[in-house]
Steps between C-alpha positions, in 0.01 A plus 500: 500500500841381384803712591573561131160668472591747776686826523626733774470868415628653826861423591776699671876469464800631691481811282239610753403302811518138386791267572546325163661658197292548184683206337436280804130580476495370143685183603252438781202559272632243255550252783140553608366454149332839474401611154544874549636738765537873562762695692333793678758659730413809701580830330788375287588349164845391626432126469296501180781473246659200671156348549400534136835361380472200732137432406537540122441176308441315831172623644233754415546815705392856569706785637333724753526759776299520822416861588368634831216738412231685690125541463297701754782469753520123458819327388435273203759300310489508124699273268605615156520168316652410160733798502686498165878485516531830314318667788730378780720810491204739487325325787819495707550874461151560640559258788810675632292769672282237666803319639649824632178566691498141626861533619419816693200335664720212618760741636231670706362164613844390619543830683167455677595148605838625626328773701282229657808303609546252216871458432502496121649727237428596142861423402454144628178472301687597183790266576291189553277545194601371158235721341529877478119513466425487871161470667346389831590133445870586507453697821302207644795269433731741684264495799500118489881495490510720811255278686209744523254282306490139380363541147437749223127469563543583867714804418251631247207464737660608826755764408468596134125522455400814316264602779766445765729760659819416311422464131510810284303449178653651186289699258323258269411518134153595385313188390343644186820662377693178556246304297543752218879471516484119489282514191731757339785249531296228330425300815185395686393633841422229755369569850701286743338315795218756551315290757795539736465878493132580446190395691237320295273805502773740391629250246160483330485879485855526372489257207275699262702813581825316423352359181418855396863594565610233254584211731539185293506218754515398863655214691214262556725206590750581773685302764357712781136440402262245645303288248200722574699815427625355173148421387381845608788672318435303181134593509579868557751505214240353265233750610741792456624383160857450622746231398628259763855462624665321786818393668675386811680826590806278546792663686720198568605457862362844591154339496552151649252235393388693195593308185522611140200381301306348788517767770425331829385185327171570327582768241451409133500795260363394158731556204211661314540806723847551353382478138207740552724759665763456231240569232386817677860619531544446128214743437672768708832444323327543165338822623835638619666424166217667310468804723824645633309793654302255716828375641651844556186635671461216747863416577558857618246468781740336742 
């Protein structure tokens, strides 16, 4: 598959926990010859305006948000993709509460680490981060700077794992209500990297339930999947009647060795995924324009 036939629908900028600006992401995508890209920062629209302005007339693109949701006690990430520009402000207003909860969870995490003897501070965390949308990756970088771990991956697994003694998980959004909100804004709901979070047995049970909730698509092509997992995910998406999506989950230097477009070397996300998702998003936008009450009912759920 030629690079111009590929897309990358899962990218992060320095508006959340990536290291490149939204404009730099566009420049890199053009250098790599990608046909379409999507910015999907965590819980923020802060980079979307700059991203859309940089991408306009240069490359096909989608604006998105990656939400942390919950189903049966399990954290699942959901991407709202093809968010219309007129919805940025509305989405951002809803995201402020999420970020406040995330900030409080990090404060508590830092306090727990301090109590255990780690010489770090929340003020230092704020000072060293260009983004005001902080998460565990930023705290991992502070721990690296202080010599406690050697990499973000090591920090996340050894000190900041959700099941460990230091991390304090914030309250997450309800999966079904988040899907409804995404649709109410004229965007599509894409389940991100589910095979990293669900066992095969639970994944098979979950998909028809999620489809009933209105889930549109799932990431079948992802940089963290083996070839066998990719084939399995594609098959499951087809059986469940879900569209396919995919991406690298590129974070710049915060995920060393993970490249835009190609992941760790073997990722190739077909451009046709982009066009199918774009068409579905168009259907939701038409529904929102025709039925204002649909929008008002669902947007109020978060």
